[in-house]
C-alpha positions as CSV (number, residue, x, y, z in Angstrom):
1,X,0.0,0.0,0.0
2,X,2.9,2.3,0.9
3,X,4.6,1.8,-2.4
4,X,1.3,2.7,-4.4
5,X,1.1,5.9,-2.3
6,X,4.8,6.7,-3.0
7,X,4.1,6.0,-6.9
8,X,1.0,8.2,-6.9
9,X,3.0,11.1,-5.3
10,X,5.7,10.7,-7.8
11,X,3.2,10.6,-10.6
12,X,1.5,13.9,-9.3
13,X,5.0,15.7,-9.0
14,X,6.3,14.8,-12.4
15,X,6.0,17.4,-15.1
16,X,3.7,16.9,-18.0
17,X,6.5,15.9,-20.4
18,X,7.7,13.1,-18.2
19,X,4.1,11.9,-17.7
20,X,3.9,11.5,-21.5
21,X,6.9,9.3,-21.3
22,X,5.2,7.0,-18.7
23,X,2.0,6.9,-20.8
24,X,4.0,5.9,-23.9
25,X,5.1,2.7,-22.4
26,X,4.3,-0.3,-24.6
27,X,4.8,-4.0,-24.6
28,X,8.5,-3.2,-25.3
29,X,10.3,-1.4,-22.4
30,X,12.4,0.5,-24.7
31,X,13.4,3.3,-22.3
32,X,16.1,1.5,-20.0
33,X,18.9,-0.6,-21.4
34,X,19.6,-2.1,-23.8
35,X,17.7,0.4,-25.9
36,X,17.8,3.4,-23.9
37,X,15.6,5.1,-26.3
38,X,15.6,8.6,-25.0
39,X,19.0,8.7,-23.6
40,X,20.9,7.4,-26.8
41,X,22.0,10.2,-29.3
42,X,20.3,9.8,-32.8
43,X,22.2,8.9,-35.9
44,X,20.1,9.5,-38.8
45,X,19.2,11.7,-41.8
46,X,17.9,14.5,-39.4
47,X,21.0,14.5,-37.2
48,X,23.3,14.7,-40.2
49,X,21.2,17.6,-41.7
50,X,21.4,19.4,-38.5
51,X,25.2,19.0,-38.6
52,X,25.4,20.4,-42.0
53,X,23.2,23.4,-41.1
54,X,25.5,24.1,-38.2
55,X,28.7,23.9,-40.2
56,X,27.2,25.8,-43.0
57,X,27.4,22.9,-45.6
58,X,23.7,23.2,-46.0
59,X,21.2,26.0,-45.8
60,X,17.2,25.9,-45.3
61,X,15.4,28.7,-47.2
62,X,12.2,30.0,-45.8
63,X,9.1,30.3,-48.2
64,X,6.3,32.8,-47.2
65,X,3.6,30.1,-48.2
66,X,5.1,26.8,-47.0
67,X,8.1,27.8,-44.7
68,X,11.0,25.3,-44.5
69,X,9.0,22.5,-46.2
70,X,10.2,22.9,-49.8
71,X,13.8,23.3,-48.8
72,X,14.0,20.5,-46.3
73,X,12.3,18.1,-48.7
74,X,14.9,18.9,-51.4
75,X,17.7,18.5,-49.0
76,X,16.3,15.1,-47.6
77,X,15.5,13.7,-51.1
78,X,11.8,13.4,-50.4
79,X,9.6,13.2,-53.6
80,X,6.6,15.9,-53.8
81,X,4.5,13.2,-55.6
82,X,4.2,11.2,-52.3
83,X,1.8,13.7,-51.0
84,X,-1.0,12.5,-48.9
85,X,-3.5,15.0,-47.5
86,X,-5.2,14.2,-44.2
87,X,-8.3,16.2,-43.1
88,X,-8.9,14.3,-39.8
89,X,-7.7,16.2,-36.7
90,X,-5.2,13.4,-35.7
91,X,-2.0,15.3,-35.3
92,X,0.0,17.4,-32.6
93,X,-1.2,20.4,-34.7
94,X,-4.8,19.4,-34.8
95,X,-6.3,22.9,-34.5
96,X,-5.4,24.3,-38.0
97,X,-6.3,20.9,-39.6
98,X,-9.7,21.0,-41.5
99,X,-11.2,19.6,-44.7
100,X,-10.2,23.0,-46.4
101,X,-6.7,22.9,-44.7
102,X,-5.5,19.4,-44.6
103,X,-2.3,18.1,-43.2
104,X,0.2,17.2,-45.8
105,X,2.3,13.9,-45.5
106,X,5.5,13.2,-47.6
107,X,7.9,10.4,-47.5
108,X,10.9,8.4,-48.8
109,X,12.2,5.0,-47.5
110,X,13.7,6.5,-44.3
111,X,11.7,9.7,-43.5
112,X,8.2,11.0,-43.0
113,X,7.5,14.9,-43.1
114,X,4.2,16.3,-41.8
115,X,3.2,19.9,-42.7
116,X,0.0,21.8,-41.9
117,X,-0.6,25.0,-43.6
118,X,-0.6,27.9,-40.9
119,X,0.9,25.3,-38.5
120,X,3.9,26.5,-36.5
121,X,6.1,23.6,-37.1
122,X,7.2,20.7,-39.4
123,X,7.0,17.1,-38.0
124,X,9.4,14.3,-38.8
125,X,9.8,10.6,-38.2
126,X,13.0,9.3,-39.3
127,X,14.6,5.9,-39.4
128,X,17.6,5.7,-37.0
129,X,20.6,3.3,-37.1
130,X,20.2,2.0,-33.6
131,X,16.8,3.4,-32.4
132,X,14.3,2.5,-35.1
133,X,12.1,5.6,-35.5
134,X,12.8,8.8,-33.9
135,X,10.7,11.9,-33.9
136,X,11.7,15.5,-34.5
137,X,10.0,18.9,-35.2
138,X,11.3,22.2,-36.9
139,X,9.8,25.4,-36.0
140,X,8.5,27.5,-38.9
141,X,10.2,30.6,-37.8
142,X,11.8,32.9,-40.5
143,X,13.7,34.8,-37.9
144,X,15.1,32.0,-35.8
145,X,18.0,29.6,-36.7
146,X,16.6,26.5,-38.1
147,X,17.1,23.7,-35.4
148,X,15.4,20.2,-35.3
149,X,14.1,19.3,-31.8
150,X,13.9,15.8,-30.7
151,X,10.5,14.7,-29.2
152,X,10.7,13.8,-25.5
153,X,7.6,11.5,-25.4
154,X,4.5,13.4,-26.6
155,X,4.6,11.7,-30.1
156,X,5.0,8.2,-28.4
157,X,1.6,8.5,-26.9
158,X,0.2,7.5,-30.2
159,X,3.2,6.2,-31.9
160,X,4.4,3.4,-29.5
161,X,1.7,1.0,-29.0
162,X,0.2,-2.2,-30.5
163,X,-0.6,-0.4,-33.7
164,X,3.1,0.2,-34.1
165,X,4.1,-3.4,-33.1
166,X,4.9,-2.1,-29.7
167,X,8.0,-0.2,-30.9
168,X,8.2,3.7,-31.8
169,X,7.1,4.1,-35.4
170,X,4.9,5.4,-37.9
171,X,1.3,4.3,-38.6
172,X,-1.6,4.9,-41.1
173,X,-5.0,5.1,-39.3
174,X,-8.4,5.2,-40.9
175,X,-11.1,6.9,-39.1
176,X,-14.7,8.1,-39.7
177,X,-14.5,11.9,-39.8
178,X,-17.0,14.7,-39.6
179,X,-17.2,17.8,-41.9
180,X,-15.3,19.7,-39.2
181,X,-12.3,17.3,-39.4
182,X,-13.1,15.8,-36.0
183,X,-12.7,12.0,-36.0
184,X,-16.0,10.1,-34.8
185,X,-14.3,7.6,-32.6
186,X,-17.4,5.7,-31.5
187,X,-17.9,4.6,-35.1
188,X,-14.6,2.6,-34.8
189,X,-11.1,3.0,-36.5
190,X,-8.7,0.9,-38.3
191,X,-4.9,0.3,-38.7
192,X,-4.2,0.4,-42.4
193,X,-1.6,-1.6,-44.2
194,X,-1.4,-4.0,-47.2
195,X,-3.6,-6.7,-45.5
196,X,-6.5,-4.2,-44.8
197,X,-9.8,-4.7,-46.6
198,X,-10.1,-1.9,-49.2
199,X,-13.4,-0.8,-47.5
200,X,-11.5,0.1,-44.3
201,X,-8.7,2.2,-45.7
202,X,-8.1,6.1,-45.8
203,X,-10.8,7.4,-43.5
204,X,-10.0,11.0,-43.0
205,X,-7.6,11.1,-46.0
206,X,-8.2,12.7,-49.3
207,X,-7.8,10.1,-52.2
208,X,-7.1,10.9,-55.9
209,X,-7.2,8.0,-58.3
210,X,-9.5,5.2,-59.9
211,X,-10.1,1.9,-58.3
212,X,-13.2,0.4,-60.1
213,X,-15.9,-0.8,-58.0
214,X,-13.7,-1.1,-54.9
215,X,-14.8,1.3,-52.2
216,X,-12.9,3.1,-49.4
217,X,-13.5,5.5,-46.6
218,X,-11.6,8.4,-48.1
219,X,-13.2,11.7,-49.3
220,X,-16.3,11.3,-47.3
221,X,-17.7,12.9,-44.2
222,X,-20.1,11.5,-41.7
223,X,-22.4,12.9,-39.1
224,X,-22.1,11.3,-35.3
225,X,-25.9,10.8,-35.7
226,X,-25.6,8.9,-38.9
227,X,-26.5,5.3,-39.3
228,X,-23.0,3.7,-39.8
229,X,-24.5,0.9,-42.0
230,X,-26.1,3.5,-44.4
231,X,-23.0,5.4,-45.2
232,X,-22.6,6.0,-48.9
233,X,-18.9,5.0,-49.6
234,X,-19.5,5.6,-53.5
235,X,-19.5,9.4,-52.8
236,X,-15.8,9.1,-52.0
237,X,-14.9,6.7,-54.9
238,X,-12.8,7.3,-58.1
239,X,-12.0,11.0,-57.6
240,X,-9.6,12.2,-60.3
241,X,-9.2,15.5,-58.4
242,X,-9.1,16.8,-54.9
243,X,-12.5,18.0,-53.7
244,X,-13.2,21.7,-54.5
245,X,-13.3,22.7,-50.8
246,X,-9.5,22.1,-50.5
247,X,-7.4,25.3,-50.6
248,X,-5.2,23.7,-53.3
249,X,-3.1,26.9,-53.9
250,X,-1.0,26.3,-50.9
251,X,0.1,22.8,-51.5
252,X,3.1,21.7,-53.8
253,X,0.9,19.4,-55.9
254,X,-2.8,18.9,-56.3
255,X,-3.0,15.1,-55.7
256,X,-3.3,12.7,-52.8
257,X,-2.3,9.8,-55.0
258,X,-4.0,6.3,-54.1
259,X,-0.9,4.5,-55.2
260,X,1.4,6.7,-53.0
261,X,-1.1,5.9,-50.1
262,X,-0.9,2.3,-50.8
263,X,2.8,2.2,-50.6
264,X,2.9,4.5,-47.5
265,X,0.5,2.0,-45.8
266,X,2.9,-1.0,-46.6
267,X,6.0,0.8,-45.7
268,X,4.8,2.0,-42.2
269,X,4.3,-1.5,-40.8
270,X,7.3,-2.8,-42.6
271,X,9.3,-0.4,-40.8
272,X,7.8,-1.2,-37.4
273,X,8.4,-5.0,-37.9
274,X,12.1,-4.4,-38.8
275,X,12.5,-2.2,-35.7
276,X,10.8,-4.8,-33.6
277,X,13.1,-7.6,-34.9
278,X,16.2,-5.2,-34.0
279,X,14.7,-4.7,-30.6
280,X,14.0,-8.3,-30.0
281,X,17.7,-9.5,-30.4
282,X,19.0,-6.6,-28.2
283,X,16.6,-7.4,-25.5
284,X,17.2,-11.1,-25.8
285,X,20.9,-10.8,-25.4
286,X,20.4,-8.4,-22.5
287,X,18.2,-10.8,-20.9
288,X,20.7,-13.7,-21.2
289,X,23.3,-11.5,-20.0
290,X,21.5,-10.4,-17.0
291,X,20.5,-13.9,-16.0
292,X,24.0,-15.4,-16.9
293,X,22.6,-17.6,-19.6
294,X,24.3,-18.5,-23.0
295,X,24.6,-15.1,-24.7
296,X,26.6,-16.4,-27.6
297,X,24.0,-18.9,-28.7
298,X,20.9,-17.5,-26.9
299,X,18.7,-19.3,-24.4
300,X,15.6,-21.1,-25.5
301,X,13.5,-18.1,-24.3
302,X,15.5,-15.8,-26.5
303,X,15.6,-18.0,-29.5
304,X,11.7,-18.3,-29.4
305,X,11.5,-14.5,-29.3
306,X,13.8,-14.1,-32.2
307,X,12.1,-16.8,-34.1
308,X,8.8,-15.3,-33.8
309,X,9.9,-11.8,-34.7
310,X,11.6,-13.3,-37.9
311,X,8.4,-15.2,-38.8
312,X,6.2,-12.2,-38.6
313,X,8.8,-10.1,-40.5
314,X,8.9,-12.6,-43.4
315,X,5.2,-13.1,-43.7
316,X,4.7,-9.3,-43.8
317,X,7.6,-8.9,-46.2
318,X,6.2,-11.6,-48.7
319,X,2.8,-10.0,-48.5
320,X,1.2,-12.9,-46.9
321,X,-2.6,-12.3,-46.6
322,X,-2.4,-9.2,-48.9
323,X,-5.7,-7.8,-49.8
324,X,-6.5,-9.0,-53.4
325,X,-7.4,-6.2,-55.7
326,X,-10.6,-6.8,-57.7
327,X,-10.0,-3.8,-59.9
328,X,-7.0,-1.9,-61.5
329,X,-5.6,0.8,-59.5
330,X,-4.6,4.0,-61.2
331,X,-3.0,7.1,-59.5
332,X,-3.1,10.7,-60.6
333,X,0.6,11.8,-60.3
334,X,3.9,10.6,-61.6
335,X,4.3,8.4,-58.4
336,X,3.6,5.1,-60.2
337,X,6.0,5.6,-63.0
338,X,8.7,7.1,-60.7
339,X,8.5,4.6,-57.9
340,X,8.4,1.6,-60.6
341,X,11.6,2.9,-62.1
342,X,13.8,3.1,-59.0
343,X,17.0,1.2,-58.6
344,X,18.5,-1.2,-58.0
345,X,17.2,-3.3,-60.9
346,X,18.5,-6.5,-62.7
347,X,20.2,-6.2,-66.0
348,X,16.9,-7.3,-67.5
349,X,15.1,-4.4,-65.7
350,X,13.2,-6.5,-63.0
351,X,13.0,-4.9,-59.5
352,X,11.3,-5.0,-56.2
353,X,10.0,-1.5,-56.9
354,X,7.8,-2.4,-59.8
355,X,4.2,-2.1,-59.1
356,X,1.4,-4.4,-60.3
357,X,-1.8,-2.6,-59.3
358,X,-4.2,-5.1,-60.9
359,X,-4.5,-8.0,-58.5
360,X,-1.7,-7.0,-55.9
361,X,0.4,-4.1,-55.1
362,X,3.8,-5.2,-56.4
363,X,4.7,-7.3,-59.3
364,X,7.2,-9.3,-57.3
365,X,6.0,-9.6,-53.7
366,X,9.0,-9.2,-51.5
367,X,9.2,-5.8,-49.9
368,X,11.9,-3.1,-51.2
369,X,12.4,-2.4,-47.6
370,X,15.1,-5.2,-47.7
371,X,17.3,-2.2,-49.0
372,X,16.6,0.1,-46.1
373,X,19.1,1.0,-43.4
374,X,16.9,-0.5,-40.7
375,X,17.1,-4.0,-42.4
376,X,20.9,-3.4,-42.4
377,X,20.7,-3.2,-38.5
378,X,19.2,-6.7,-37.9
379,X,21.4,-8.4,-35.3
380,X,23.5,-11.5,-36.1
381,X,21.2,-14.0,-34.6
382,X,18.2,-12.5,-36.4
383,X,20.1,-12.2,-39.7
384,X,21.3,-15.9,-39.7
385,X,17.8,-17.2,-39.0
386,X,16.2,-14.8,-41.6
387,X,18.7,-16.1,-44.1
388,X,17.9,-19.7,-43.5
389,X,14.2,-19.1,-43.7
390,X,14.2,-16.9,-47.0
391,X,16.2,-19.6,-48.7
392,X,13.7,-22.2,-47.6
393,X,10.6,-20.0,-48.7
394,X,12.1,-19.3,-52.0
395,X,13.2,-22.9,-52.6
396,X,11.2,-24.5,-55.3
397,X,10.0,-27.2,-53.0
398,X,8.6,-25.7,-49.7
399,X,8.0,-27.8,-46.7
400,X,6.0,-27.6,-43.5
401,X,4.0,-24.7,-43.1
402,X,5.5,-22.8,-45.8
403,X,3.5,-24.7,-48.3
404,X,0.3,-23.1,-47.0
405,X,1.7,-19.7,-45.8
406,X,3.5,-18.9,-48.8
407,X,1.3,-20.5,-51.5
408,X,1.0,-17.2,-53.2
409,X,4.6,-17.4,-54.4
410,X,4.5,-19.4,-57.6
411,X,7.6,-20.9,-59.0
412,X,7.8,-18.2,-61.5
413,X,7.6,-15.6,-58.8
414,X,10.2,-17.3,-56.6
415,X,12.5,-17.6,-59.4
416,X,12.0,-13.8,-60.3
417,X,12.6,-12.9,-56.6
418,X,15.6,-15.0,-56.4
419,X,17.1,-13.4,-59.6
420,X,16.4,-9.9,-58.3
421,X,18.1,-10.5,-54.9
422,X,21.1,-12.2,-56.7
423,X,21.8,-9.3,-58.8
424,X,20.8,-6.3,-56.5
425,X,21.3,-7.2,-52.9
426,X,24.7,-7.4,-51.2
427,X,23.9,-9.7,-48.3
428,X,20.9,-11.6,-49.7
429,X,22.1,-12.0,-53.2
430,X,24.9,-14.4,-52.2
431,X,22.2,-16.8,-50.9
432,X,20.9,-17.5,-54.2
433,X,24.1,-17.4,-56.4
């Protein structure tokens, strides 16, 4: 009883910022060793850019309309055609967000940028070499010296829970949204990735593009008193342009491309599963060391944790349970063309970036995130098991549960994926030579 009273007093005395840290606790306790999330200095694209700004090697230019957005995206190599417009009030800067003034998201393989017109800051999530995802803000102040500020826990209240695999990371949520931009939580909400039913995607987002008879939650507004079963999803379907109410003049481009949104959904959870696999091995080694167990080979408990994370990683990476498309998807920007033409590719032109968009998202269903910096950070035990399993999965004669789990991988697809890895991936390639 005395311990509970003492804990209550501590909670009451803590400043609000530290209370945020406590509320952000997830199934992973990533604050203490061995992760030491808040105490470890970041090593990522944002910290590198900050160093360049301080040394004069780079400069951010302030635009009267969008502040530092254009300049920072150029320096970080973030394509404008990834733009996704979110009109639901689901951000730190929720006040200026509205259906006429939606929040804009942009991304590449390592970085996500959030910008709200009339907002006072830019928001960033960046992939870090040791920490997974780290969160930063940049004040939109033309008179100050541009400086990225690392989040101290506020972002983690939403970005470190079961929706992010229990680790700090990005996510795409789909919520029923009122005409004011206010989410209607009692109608329910969904986490979106490539396994999500099409009908449950993009609530609170503007979506431009065609998708046949398939319907989604984007582009529509509901009233809290509506009958959820009577919502007309066709009102949001197959919009080639943004709704007229959007103040288009302030944004870099006039699209919220459906294909860019699909790739974003996949990438966010892929990033989180990679981070989880990195964390699992570090925590496993710390556990074995603490209890004086076999750190070199791993205890049985640690082996099971690592094996489970690898199986989840592989299933998602190979698009197991991907939502089957019943109509062709077509975007409204250059995103599909530009993304499909990315390198590396084989001599014959095949790559993991090539989109299909007729029955599935990618032509060759293995995530391009095998080229990411987070994938490179997988620990030795995880990497060894991953290598063994990917060889087994891509073998022409699968055994055990793989026969059922990976039945969507035809012999032709397996051969193509093996060829791509062999020619383009420095560590996975040798497994198939």
